C-alpha positions as protocol buffer text, in pm:
chain_id: "A"
residue {
  index: 1
  type: UNK
  ca { x: 1445 y: -632 z: -2172 }
}
residue {
  index: 2
  type: UNK
  ca { x: 1140 y: -530 z: -1972 }
}
residue {
  index: 3
  type: UNK
  ca { x: 1148 y: -276 z: -1694 }
}
residue {
  index: 4
  type: UNK
  ca { x: 1083 y: -391 z: -1340 }
}
residue {
  index: 5
  type: UNK
  ca { x: 780 y: -349 z: -1121 }
}
residue {
  index: 6
  type: UNK
  ca { x: 764 y: -185 z: -778 }
}
residue {
  index: 7
  type: UNK
  ca { x: 470 y: -257 z: -547 }
}
residue {
  index: 8
  type: UNK
  ca { x: 386 y: -2 z: -278 }
}
residue {
  index: 9
  type: UNK
  ca { x: 135 y: -51 z: 1 }
}
residue {
  index: 10
  type: UNK
  ca { x: -96 y: 243 z: 66 }
}
residue {
  index: 11
  type: UNK
  ca { x: -336 y: 288 z: 358 }
}
residue {
  index: 12
  type: UNK
  ca { x: -391 y: 663 z: 369 }
}
residue {
  index: 13
  type: UNK
  ca { x: -144 y: 720 z: 653 }
}
residue {
  index: 14
  type: UNK
  ca { x: 149 y: 962 z: 653 }
}
residue {
  index: 15
  type: UNK
  ca { x: 403 y: 675 z: 649 }
}
residue {
  index: 16
  type: UNK
  ca { x: 227 y: 529 z: 344 }
}
residue {
  index: 17
  type: UNK
  ca { x: 257 y: 866 z: 170 }
}
residue {
  index: 18
  type: UNK
  ca { x: 628 y: 865 z: 248 }
}
residue {
  index: 19
  type: UNK
  ca { x: 656 y: 513 z: 109 }
}
residue {
  index: 20
  type: UNK
  ca { x: 476 y: 625 z: -208 }
}
residue {
  index: 21
  type: UNK
  ca { x: 720 y: 914 z: -251 }
}
residue {
  index: 22
  type: UNK
  ca { x: 1019 y: 684 z: -198 }
}
residue {
  index: 23
  type: UNK
  ca { x: 880 y: 426 z: -440 }
}
residue {
  index: 24
  type: UNK
  ca { x: 806 y: 697 z: -696 }
}
residue {
  index: 25
  type: UNK
  ca { x: 1164 y: 820 z: -685 }
}
residue {
  index: 26
  type: UNK
  ca { x: 1297 y: 463 z: -712 }
}
residue {
  index: 27
  type: UNK
  ca { x: 1069 y: 398 z: -1010 }
}
residue {
  index: 28
  type: UNK
  ca { x: 1207 y: 709 z: -1181 }
}
residue {
  index: 29
  type: UNK
  ca { x: 1566 y: 600 z: -1118 }
}
residue {
  index: 30
  type: UNK
  ca { x: 1517 y: 243 z: -1240 }
}
residue {
  index: 31
  type: UNK
  ca { x: 1253 y: 291 z: -1511 }
}
residue {
  index: 32
  type: UNK
  ca { x: 1023 y: 53 z: -1321 }
}
residue {
  index: 33
  type: UNK
  ca { x: 647 y: 65 z: -1329 }
}
residue {
  index: 34
  type: UNK
  ca { x: 474 y: 151 z: -1003 }
}
residue {
  index: 35
  type: UNK
  ca { x: 175 y: -37 z: -862 }
}
residue {
  index: 36
  type: UNK
  ca { x: -3 y: 116 z: -559 }
}
residue {
  index: 37
  type: UNK
  ca { x: -208 y: -134 z: -358 }
}
residue {
  index: 38
  type: UNK
  ca { x: -479 y: -53 z: -105 }
}
residue {
  index: 39
  type: UNK
  ca { x: -681 y: -320 z: 73 }
}
residue {
  index: 40
  type: UNK
  ca { x: -1005 y: -283 z: 262 }
}
residue {
  index: 41
  type: UNK
  ca { x: -1184 y: -519 z: 496 }
}
residue {
  index: 42
  type: UNK
  ca { x: -1539 y: -546 z: 625 }
}
residue {
  index: 43
  type: UNK
  ca { x: -1592 y: -407 z: 974 }
}
residue {
  index: 44
  type: UNK
  ca { x: -1539 y: -685 z: 1229 }
}
residue {
  index: 45
  type: UNK
  ca { x: -1894 y: -675 z: 1370 }
}
residue {
  index: 46
  type: UNK
  ca { x: -2058 y: -769 z: 1039 }
}
residue {
  index: 47
  type: UNK
  ca { x: -2125 y: -1135 z: 994 }
}
residue {
  index: 48
  type: UNK
  ca { x: -2160 y: -1223 z: 1362 }
}
residue {
  index: 49
  type: UNK
  ca { x: -2488 y: -1379 z: 1471 }
}
residue {
  index: 50
  type: UNK
  ca { x: -2741 y: -1121 z: 1584 }
}
residue {
  index: 51
  type: UNK
  ca { x: -2576 y: -832 z: 1400 }
}
residue {
  index: 52
  type: UNK
  ca { x: -2770 y: -704 z: 1101 }
}
residue {
  index: 53
  type: UNK
  ca { x: -2615 y: -760 z: 758 }
}
residue {
  index: 54
  type: UNK
  ca { x: -2465 y: -495 z: 537 }
}
residue {
  index: 55
  type: UNK
  ca { x: -2705 y: -261 z: 357 }
}
residue {
  index: 56
  type: UNK
  ca { x: -2757 y: -364 z: -6 }
}
residue {
  index: 57
  type: UNK
  ca { x: -2630 y: -30 z: -138 }
}
residue {
  index: 58
  type: UNK
  ca { x: -2316 y: -10 z: 80 }
}
residue {
  index: 59
  type: UNK
  ca { x: -2007 y: 22 z: -140 }
}
residue {
  index: 60
  type: UNK
  ca { x: -1682 y: 2 z: 56 }
}
residue {
  index: 61
  type: UNK
  ca { x: -1459 y: -38 z: -249 }
}
residue {
  index: 62
  type: UNK
  ca { x: -1541 y: 301 z: -400 }
}
residue {
  index: 63
  type: UNK
  ca { x: -1425 y: 508 z: -99 }
}
residue {
  index: 64
  type: UNK
  ca { x: -1105 y: 298 z: -88 }
}
residue {
  index: 65
  type: UNK
  ca { x: -1044 y: 362 z: -459 }
}
residue {
  index: 66
  type: UNK
  ca { x: -1103 y: 734 z: -407 }
}
residue {
  index: 67
  type: UNK
  ca { x: -863 y: 739 z: -109 }
}
residue {
  index: 68
  type: UNK
  ca { x: -598 y: 558 z: -312 }
}
residue {
  index: 69
  type: UNK
  ca { x: -633 y: 798 z: -606 }
}
residue {
  index: 70
  type: UNK
  ca { x: -601 y: 1095 z: -369 }
}
residue {
  index: 71
  type: UNK
  ca { x: -295 y: 945 z: -199 }
}
residue {
  index: 72
  type: UNK
  ca { x: -122 y: 886 z: -533 }
}
residue {
  index: 73
  type: UNK
  ca { x: -208 y: 1237 z: -657 }
}
residue {
  index: 74
  type: UNK
  ca { x: -84 y: 1395 z: -333 }
}
residue {
  index: 75
  type: UNK
  ca { x: 242 y: 1199 z: -313 }
}
residue {
  index: 76
  type: UNK
  ca { x: 364 y: 1201 z: -672 }
}
residue {
  index: 77
  type: UNK
  ca { x: 418 y: 1455 z: -950 }
}
residue {
  index: 78
  type: UNK
  ca { x: 113 y: 1468 z: -1182 }
}
residue {
  index: 79
  type: UNK
  ca { x: 279 y: 1302 z: -1482 }
}
residue {
  index: 80
  type: UNK
  ca { x: 407 y: 1013 z: -1271 }
}
residue {
  index: 81
  type: UNK
  ca { x: 78 y: 979 z: -1079 }
}
residue {
  index: 82
  type: UNK
  ca { x: -107 y: 925 z: -1408 }
}
residue {
  index: 83
  type: UNK
  ca { x: 106 y: 621 z: -1491 }
}
residue {
  index: 84
  type: UNK
  ca { x: 65 y: 445 z: -1156 }
}
residue {
  index: 85
  type: UNK
  ca { x: -142 y: 129 z: -1164 }
}
residue {
  index: 86
  type: UNK
  ca { x: -389 y: 155 z: -876 }
}
residue {
  index: 87
  type: UNK
  ca { x: -519 y: -170 z: -725 }
}
residue {
  index: 88
  type: UNK
  ca { x: -795 y: -185 z: -463 }
}
residue {
  index: 89
  type: UNK
  ca { x: -881 y: -523 z: -316 }
}
residue {
  index: 90
  type: UNK
  ca { x: -1094 y: -659 z: -37 }
}
residue {
  index: 91
  type: UNK
  ca { x: -887 y: -855 z: 210 }
}
residue {
  index: 92
  type: UNK
  ca { x: -591 y: -853 z: 442 }
}
residue {
  index: 93
  type: UNK
  ca { x: -352 y: -567 z: 352 }
}
residue {
  index: 94
  type: UNK
  ca { x: -31 y: -772 z: 387 }
}
residue {
  index: 95
  type: UNK
  ca { x: -170 y: -1054 z: 175 }
}
residue {
  index: 96
  type: UNK
  ca { x: -295 y: -808 z: -89 }
}
residue {
  index: 97
  type: UNK
  ca { x: 56 y: -661 z: -120 }
}
residue {
  index: 98
  type: UNK
  ca { x: 220 y: -1004 z: -131 }
}
residue {
  index: 99
  type: UNK
  ca { x: -27 y: -1128 z: -396 }
}
residue {
  index: 100
  type: UNK
  ca { x: 43 y: -829 z: -622 }
}
residue {
  index: 101
  type: UNK
  ca { x: 419 y: -864 z: -568 }
}
residue {
  index: 102
  type: UNK
  ca { x: 442 y: -1196 z: -750 }
}
residue {
  index: 103
  type: UNK
  ca { x: 716 y: -1132 z: -1006 }
}
residue {
  index: 104
  type: UNK
  ca { x: 789 y: -782 z: -874 }
}
residue {
  index: 105
  type: UNK
  ca { x: 1140 y: -650 z: -824 }
}
residue {
  index: 106
  type: UNK
  ca { x: 1067 y: -459 z: -505 }
}
residue {
  index: 107
  type: UNK
  ca { x: 800 y: -395 z: -240 }
}
residue {
  index: 108
  type: UNK
  ca { x: 785 y: -65 z: -52 }
}
residue {
  index: 109
  type: UNK
  ca { x: 585 y: -18 z: 268 }
}
residue {
  index: 110
  type: UNK
  ca { x: 570 y: 249 z: 536 }
}
residue {
  index: 111
  type: UNK
  ca { x: 573 y: 188 z: 907 }
}
residue {
  index: 112
  type: UNK
  ca { x: 247 y: 310 z: 1056 }
}
residue {
  index: 113
  type: UNK
  ca { x: 302 y: 228 z: 1421 }
}
residue {
  index: 114
  type: UNK
  ca { x: 482 y: 15 z: 1672 }
}
residue {
  index: 115
  type: UNK
  ca { x: 231 y: -268 z: 1693 }
}
residue {
  index: 116
  type: UNK
  ca { x: 129 y: -408 z: 2029 }
}
residue {
  index: 117
  type: UNK
  ca { x: 457 y: -344 z: 2205 }
}
residue {
  index: 118
  type: UNK
  ca { x: 630 y: -4 z: 2200 }
}
residue {
  index: 119
  type: UNK
  ca { x: 965 y: -170 z: 2134 }
}
residue {
  index: 120
  type: UNK
  ca { x: 843 y: -345 z: 1819 }
}
residue {
  index: 121
  type: UNK
  ca { x: 1022 y: -202 z: 1517 }
}
residue {
  index: 122
  type: UNK
  ca { x: 766 y: -290 z: 1250 }
}
residue {
  index: 123
  type: UNK
  ca { x: 388 y: -283 z: 1233 }
}
residue {
  index: 124
  type: UNK
  ca { x: 196 y: -602 z: 1158 }
}
residue {
  index: 125
  type: UNK
  ca { x: 161 y: -539 z: 782 }
}
residue {
  index: 126
  type: UNK
  ca { x: 523 y: -438 z: 726 }
}
residue {
  index: 127
  type: UNK
  ca { x: 640 y: -729 z: 941 }
}
residue {
  index: 128
  type: UNK
  ca { x: 429 y: -984 z: 752 }
}
residue {
  index: 129
  type: UNK
  ca { x: 540 y: -846 z: 417 }
}
residue {
  index: 130
  type: UNK
  ca { x: 910 y: -855 z: 507 }
}
residue {
  index: 131
  type: UNK
  ca { x: 886 y: -1210 z: 639 }
}
residue {
  index: 132
  type: UNK
  ca { x: 693 y: -1355 z: 344 }
}
residue {
  index: 133
  type: UNK
  ca { x: 799 y: -1148 z: 42 }
}
residue {
  index: 134
  type: UNK
  ca { x: 956 y: -1321 z: -257 }
}
residue {
  index: 135
  type: UNK
  ca { x: 1153 y: -1007 z: -348 }
}
residue {
  index: 136
  type: UNK
  ca { x: 1341 y: -733 z: -161 }
}
residue {
  index: 137
  type: UNK
  ca { x: 1136 y: -507 z: 68 }
}
residue {
  index: 138
  type: UNK
  ca { x: 1206 y: -146 z: 162 }
}
residue {
  index: 139
  type: UNK
  ca { x: 1047 y: -24 z: 486 }
}
residue {
  index: 140
  type: UNK
  ca { x: 1030 y: 355 z: 487 }
}
residue {
  index: 141
  type: UNK
  ca { x: 1059 y: 541 z: 816 }
}
residue {
  index: 142
  type: UNK
  ca { x: 1075 y: 915 z: 876 }
}
residue {
  index: 143
  type: UNK
  ca { x: 1030 y: 1182 z: 614 }
}
residue {
  index: 144
  type: UNK
  ca { x: 1094 y: 1127 z: 248 }
}
residue {
  index: 145
  type: UNK
  ca { x: 1136 y: 1437 z: 39 }
}
residue {
  index: 146
  type: UNK
  ca { x: 1153 y: 1431 z: -338 }
}
residue {
  index: 147
  type: UNK
  ca { x: 1364 y: 1701 z: -494 }
}
residue {
  index: 148
  type: UNK
  ca { x: 1291 y: 1812 z: -844 }
}
């Protein structure tokens, strides 16, 4: 029998760090592997007529990969952090999480904000993921502390 897979969305925010901690603890409890996913997108102004193109040497994936590695190292114990699969993709964050969650047992996301309306309970990424996921989704709110 193979162990499960937990996908966690990471964007560098405090709620994402809390989601990483929660997912890390769940992975320990279940023996699941942990996959941390960070997506990046081109700035909106690029590609419009009259706006200069991207510089040839501009690398937006490398800073995202560095930010993901730092987030994983900050949120998880060193031994666990080393075993986390880190995935950086260009594209929509919700779609990146959903794509990596094919066959996963669980998705974990943090809530970054309230979206357009203050009364909204989920942000756009967490909302999209919960609506379209093919597996259970945990939305982490508040502080998550891991006890040793």
